[in-house]
C-alpha positions as CSV (number, residue, x, y, z in Angstrom):
1,M,-57.0,25.4,14.5
2,E,-54.3,27.0,12.5
3,P,-55.4,28.3,9.1
4,R,-52.8,26.3,7.3
5,M,-54.2,23.1,8.8
6,Q,-57.7,24.1,7.8
7,L,-56.5,24.6,4.2
8,K,-54.8,21.2,4.1
9,L,-57.8,19.4,5.6
10,A,-60.1,21.0,3.1
11,R,-57.8,20.1,0.2
12,V,-57.5,16.5,1.4
13,A,-61.3,16.2,1.9
14,H,-61.7,17.1,-1.7
15,N,-59.2,14.4,-2.7
16,L,-56.9,17.0,-4.3
17,T,-53.1,16.9,-4.2
18,Q,-51.2,20.2,-3.8
19,A,-50.5,20.1,-7.6
20,E,-54.1,19.6,-8.5
21,L,-55.3,22.5,-6.3
22,A,-52.5,24.6,-7.6
23,E,-53.5,23.9,-11.2
24,K,-57.2,24.8,-10.4
25,V,-56.2,28.2,-8.9
26,G,-53.4,29.1,-11.3
27,V,-50.3,28.8,-9.1
28,T,-47.5,26.3,-8.6
29,R,-47.6,23.3,-6.3
30,Q,-44.8,24.9,-4.4
31,T,-47.0,27.9,-3.6
32,I,-49.7,25.7,-2.2
33,G,-47.1,23.9,-0.1
34,L,-45.7,27.1,1.2
35,I,-49.2,28.4,2.1
36,E,-49.9,25.1,4.0
37,N,-46.6,25.3,5.8
38,G,-47.0,29.0,6.8
39,G,-44.2,30.2,4.6
40,Y,-46.2,32.3,2.2
41,N,-48.8,34.9,2.8
42,P,-51.2,34.6,-0.3
43,T,-52.9,37.5,-1.9
44,L,-56.6,38.1,-1.3
45,N,-57.4,37.1,-4.9
46,L,-55.5,33.8,-4.4
47,C,-57.3,33.2,-1.0
48,I,-60.7,33.8,-2.8
49,A,-59.8,31.4,-5.6
50,I,-58.7,28.7,-3.2
51,A,-61.8,29.1,-1.0
52,Q,-64.1,29.0,-4.1
53,T,-62.4,25.9,-5.4
54,L,-62.7,24.1,-2.1
55,G,-66.3,25.3,-1.4
56,K,-65.3,27.1,1.7
57,T,-65.4,30.7,3.0
58,L,-62.3,32.8,3.6
59,D,-63.1,32.6,7.3
60,D,-63.2,28.8,7.1
61,L,-59.7,28.6,5.6
62,F,-57.7,31.7,6.5
63,W,-59.0,33.1,9.8
64,K,-57.3,32.2,13.0
65,E,-59.6,32.0,16.0
66,I,-58.6,34.5,18.8
67,D,-58.8,33.4,22.4
68,H,-60.8,36.2,24.1
69,E,-60.5,34.6,27.5
70,R,-57.0,35.9,28.2
C-alpha cells in the first residue's frame, strides 16, 4: 500500500481530521493534505511527530514495500 494511503487510514482510524492532526504536529492542514496526496515530502522530524501522534512507526506510515519478485 502506498505510504500516503497508510497515513490517511491511520488518521481516519484515530478519528482525526487533517486539521486536527496538523494542529497536533504543528503544521497546517494544507501540509497534511499535501503529504496524503503525495505532493510534499515531509522532514524526518515531521514524520516522527506524525507517527508518534498516530501511535505508528515510521515504517508503518512512510515506507513503501518493494516487490522483490521482479
